[in-house]
C-alpha positions, 0 to 999 in steps of 0.5 A: 744770063739767068737773073738769080737775085737782086739786092738793093742797098739804100745808102747815104754817104757824107759829102766832103763839102756841101753841094748847092744848086738852084734846086737845093743843098746836099750835105749827104748823098743818098742813092741805091746800090744794086747787086744783081747775081747771075750764074755765080757772078755779081754785077753792081749798078748805081741808081743815082736818084737822090733823097729829094725830087729836085733834079727830077721827079725820082727819089730814092724812095720812088726808085726803091718802089719801082725797082722792088715792085715792077722791075725786079719781077720782070727779070728775076728768074728770067734769061736777060740776054743784054741791055737791049733785051732789058730795055724791051722788058721794062718798056711798059714802065713809063719813065723812072729812068734812074731806076732802070739805069741802075739795073742796066748798069749792073747787067753791063757789069755782069756781061763784062765779067762773063766775057772778060771785057771791060765796059769800055771794050763792050761799048766800043770805046777808043782803043787808045782812050786809057784816060778821059778828060774831066772837069770839076763842078762847083756848087753855089757858094756863100759869096762871090769871093768864096766861089773864086777861092773854091775855083782857085783850089780846084785849078791848083789841084790840076782841073783844067775845066771848071763848071759853076752852078748859077741861079737868079741873083747868083749868075753874071757876077759870079761867072765874071769874077771867076773869069777875071781871076782865070782869063784862060780857064775853060769855064762853063755855067749850069742853071739847072732849069732855074730861069724862064725865057723872059728872065733868062735874058739877064744872062746875056752878059755871059756872052762876053765871058768866053764860056764853053757853054751855058747849061740848061738855063730854062725849064726841063720841058722847054726845048722850043724856048731853048731854041728861041734863047739859043738864037739870041746867044753866041755862047752854046746852050747845052741841054741836060734835063731836057734830054730824057731819050734819044728822041728828045736829042733829035728834037733838040737838034732839029729845033736848033735848041742847043749846040751841045748835049750833056749825056747822063745815062741815068737820066736817059734810062741806061748806058745803052740809051746814052750810047744811042744819043752819043751816036745820033749826036756824032752823026749830026756833028753835035759835041757831047760830054758826060754829066755827073750825079755825085756818083760813088765809085760804081757810077764813076767807073761807068761814066768813065767808060762811057766817056771813052767813046769818040764824040765825048769831046768836052771834059766830063763832070766825073772828077776824082773820088776825093772831090766828093767822098773821103770814104767811098764804097769801092776799094778803087779810088779815082785820081786826077792825073796832071793833065786833067784826066782820069784813067778809065778802068781796064778790069772786066765789067765796071772794073771796081770792087765793093768795100763791104765794110763801107757799104754796111756802114753807109746802108740805111736799108737792104733788101734781097729778092729771089 
């Protein structure tokens, strides 16, 4: 596919409710929407970098710079055959996975539209995977009582799995309160790297709450320390921020640093890299699930297709569109089914179309490169 042009849209979208984690509180979600044009077709991608360097070092500002000044010159006017070809072209750019992943997503959208196949079909998702099981992620609330009320609201909506964010001082008590209210709920917690090996031991009471997993309790580069911590817990440790490549997934498995891996294609540098981690984990009988980054309908469609692969055996953080946005930039809205699933898009490519009026209203800046 000859790449004719690339357009970047820096957008900011108001969240339905503030979302707070151990590294900060968001009321509006920033990201970069990409339009990549080739031979009369347009592919859309979402770079999930946010305004602040909390989850990782990338921000919308740094991603804009890398996309404009380094990635675009490598592919504009060139024939990019597929995701593997793209990854080879950008291999000289160290890191900046969120920026790379946004472009790769747009290339998958183009490939699907050119071949008349959905992303699920391109990735080899199960033929009967018309729906994928999902859960909901709840940010840190003002009080334990508020957290329980929030969880109850999502359970009433039909979510069968709930994840709560934790941080020092808001961990065991929060999780215990939700467990008391919902003894049979599929419940997990996420620390987003908020603890050190020494202070993470205060989480030991979580072992008695029958959790699905404890996600990323230690710093993002602490794979070895996660190995030490996992040995002390019967509850599976899940790694997120630590897994930035298929190599790191292999390290984690060989070190026995975790028993579950969260796959986020943005963090890994692209959907293709997420597939590699999925396949590696499947070979080692390590379950995976698809994490979320407060995506718009573009990224949500991509995640649903990825989560149709067979080793995604745990519910993903994909959620319905109205969980985060009263108004999205896609014409399509993703709705929670009564069985706590969401339908996987079936149309070619990502299977979504852009609401141009919404995109214009939410755009802070746009740039087209030829």
